C-alpha positions as a Markdown table, in Angstrom:
| # | Residue | x | y | z |
|---|---|---|---|---|
| 1 | Met | 53.4 | 11.8 | 31.5 |
| 2 | His | 53.1 | 9.8 | 34.7 |
| 3 | Asp | 53.1 | 6.0 | 34.5 |
| 4 | Ala | 49.7 | 5.7 | 36.1 |
| 5 | Arg | 48.1 | 8.1 | 33.6 |
| 6 | Ile | 49.7 | 6.2 | 30.7 |
| 7 | Tyr | 48.2 | 3.0 | 32.1 |
| 8 | Arg | 44.8 | 4.6 | 32.6 |
| 9 | Leu | 44.7 | 5.7 | 28.9 |
| 10 | Ser | 46.3 | 2.5 | 27.5 |
| 11 | Ser | 44.7 | -0.3 | 25.5 |
| 12 | Leu | 46.3 | -2.7 | 28.0 |
| 13 | Arg | 44.0 | -1.5 | 30.8 |
| 14 | Gln | 41.0 | -1.8 | 28.5 |
| 15 | Met | 42.0 | -5.4 | 27.6 |
| 16 | Leu | 42.6 | -6.4 | 31.2 |
| 17 | Thr | 39.3 | -4.9 | 32.5 |
| 18 | Ser | 37.2 | -6.4 | 29.7 |
| 19 | Ser | 38.6 | -9.8 | 28.6 |
| 20 | Val | 41.1 | -11.2 | 31.1 |
| 21 | Asp | 40.1 | -13.7 | 33.8 |
| 22 | Glu | 39.9 | -12.1 | 37.2 |
| 23 | Asn | 42.4 | -14.6 | 38.6 |
| 24 | Phe | 45.2 | -12.8 | 36.7 |
| 25 | His | 46.7 | -9.5 | 37.8 |
| 26 | Val | 49.2 | -6.9 | 36.9 |
| 27 | Leu | 51.5 | -5.8 | 39.8 |
| 28 | Gly | 51.8 | -2.1 | 40.3 |
| 29 | Asp | 53.4 | 0.3 | 42.9 |
| 30 | Ser | 51.6 | 2.7 | 45.1 |
| 31 | Ala | 51.3 | 5.3 | 42.3 |
| 32 | Tyr | 48.7 | 3.2 | 40.6 |
| 33 | Pro | 45.0 | 2.9 | 41.5 |
| 34 | Leu | 43.7 | -0.4 | 43.0 |
| 35 | Glu | 41.6 | -2.1 | 40.3 |
| 36 | Lys | 40.2 | -5.6 | 39.9 |
| 37 | Cys | 43.1 | -6.6 | 37.6 |
| 38 | Leu | 45.8 | -4.3 | 39.1 |
| 39 | Met | 47.3 | -5.3 | 42.4 |
| 40 | Val | 48.9 | -2.5 | 44.4 |
| 41 | Pro | 50.3 | -2.3 | 48.0 |
| 42 | Tyr | 48.3 | -1.1 | 51.0 |
| 43 | Arg | 48.9 | 2.6 | 51.8 |
| 44 | Asp | 51.1 | 2.8 | 54.8 |
| 45 | Asp | 49.5 | 5.3 | 57.2 |
| 46 | Gly | 51.3 | 3.8 | 60.2 |
| 47 | His | 48.5 | 1.6 | 61.1 |
| 48 | Leu | 48.9 | -1.5 | 58.9 |
| 49 | Thr | 48.3 | -4.9 | 60.3 |
| 50 | Glu | 50.9 | -7.6 | 60.2 |
| 51 | Lys | 49.1 | -9.3 | 57.3 |
| 52 | Gln | 49.0 | -6.0 | 55.3 |
| 53 | Asn | 52.8 | -5.4 | 55.9 |
| 54 | Lys | 53.5 | -9.0 | 54.8 |
| 55 | Phe | 51.4 | -8.5 | 51.7 |
| 56 | Asn | 53.3 | -5.3 | 50.8 |
| 57 | Tyr | 56.6 | -7.0 | 51.4 |
| 58 | Val | 55.7 | -10.0 | 49.1 |
| 59 | Leu | 54.3 | -7.7 | 46.5 |
| 60 | Ser | 57.5 | -5.6 | 46.6 |
| 61 | Val | 59.8 | -8.7 | 46.3 |
| 62 | Ser | 57.7 | -9.9 | 43.3 |
| 63 | Arg | 57.9 | -6.5 | 41.6 |
| 64 | Cys | 61.7 | -6.4 | 42.1 |
| 65 | Ser | 62.1 | -9.8 | 40.5 |
| 66 | Ile | 60.1 | -8.7 | 37.5 |
| 67 | Glu | 62.1 | -5.5 | 37.2 |
| 68 | Arg | 65.4 | -7.4 | 37.4 |
| 69 | Ala | 64.1 | -9.7 | 34.6 |
| 70 | Phe | 63.2 | -6.7 | 32.4 |
| 71 | Gly | 66.6 | -5.2 | 33.1 |
| 72 | Tyr | 68.3 | -8.4 | 32.1 |
| 73 | Leu | 66.3 | -8.5 | 28.9 |
| 74 | Lys | 67.1 | -4.9 | 28.1 |
| 75 | Gly | 70.8 | -5.6 | 28.5 |
| 76 | Lys | 70.6 | -8.7 | 26.4 |
| 77 | Phe | 69.0 | -6.9 | 23.5 |
| 78 | Arg | 70.9 | -3.6 | 23.9 |
| 79 | Arg | 71.7 | -2.0 | 20.6 |
| 80 | Gln | 75.4 | -1.1 | 20.2 |
| 81 | Val | 76.0 | 2.4 | 18.8 |
| 82 | Phe | 79.5 | 2.9 | 17.3 |
| 83 | Gly | 81.0 | 6.2 | 16.5 |
| 84 | Cys | 82.4 | 7.1 | 13.1 |
């Protein structure tokens, strides 16, 4: 199942849209829909303004930092499987 569909059907989405202050956002990539609580990059159709390109860049850098943090945590708590 695609990540965007999982998000659309999740209780996380329901919680964000119903009870979270609109000053807080989840960062998503271009596969996700733009919503009040979900920040996604502008679609690059070749006609983005300088501000839109900068927004996309900053959003991408932020997402990369978060992905690295999750990768670090996954490595920190990795389960060791030993053969018999």
